[in-house]
N, C-alpha and C positions, 0 to 999 in steps of 0.2 A: 362917160361913155355914151350915154343915150344921145347927147347932142351930136356926137360924131357919127354914130351908127344909125340914128333915127329910131331904132327899135331894139331893145335888149334881147328880144327873142332870136336875133341873128347870131347870138353867141352860142357856139357849140360847147366850148369848155375853156376853162382858164388853164393855161399851160404853166405859167410862172408868175409869181408875185415877188417884187423887190420893194422893200419898205425901208425908208430912211426915217428914223425916229429922233426927233429933237430931244436931247437929253444932256444931263450933266456928265462929267467924266466918271463919276462913281456909280452911275446907274448901269446895270448890265442885264436888265430883263427885257430887252428889245423884242425877243420872240413872243413873250407873253402879251405885249402891247399889240402886236400884229395878229395874234390869235383871234381877237375880236373881229377883225376884218375878214379873216379866213372863215370864221364861223358864219358871218353874215353872207358871204358868197356861197358857202355850202348850203345855207337855207334857201338862197335864191335860185341856185343853179343845180342843186343836188350835191351830195357829198362827194360823189365820184367825179363830177364835172366841174364843181365849183371850187375845189381845193386842189391846186397843182403844187408844183415845187415852190418852196418859199425861202427867201433870204431876208434877214432883218439886220440892218446896220445902224450904228449910232451916228448922230451928227450933232455937233455943238451949236450949229446955227443952220436954219433953213429960211428960205425967202419969206418975208412977211412974218417971221417968227411963228410959222405954222407948226402944229404938233407933229405931223408926219406927212411924208410925201410917198405916194404909192404908185409904182409903175407896174403895168400888167402886160404880159404876152398872152394873147387870146387866139383861139381858133374860131373862125366864123363858119357857119353852116353854108353849104353850097346852094 
């Protein structure tokens, strides 16, 4: 995000997080995996502004065999 925004202080709040978690068919704890990301954002931006709505989905494969892909919808300060 910093590369695109130039400065993370431009972020007012995180509105929504969508996470795709690379996992096997029998793994069903995707939300717990994403909790770590949400906790980090809460520490960085404050619990009220750093943790928005969240969705976590399983994926059998992700590009480059990455562990997770996270997409954010954020609100910027004016």
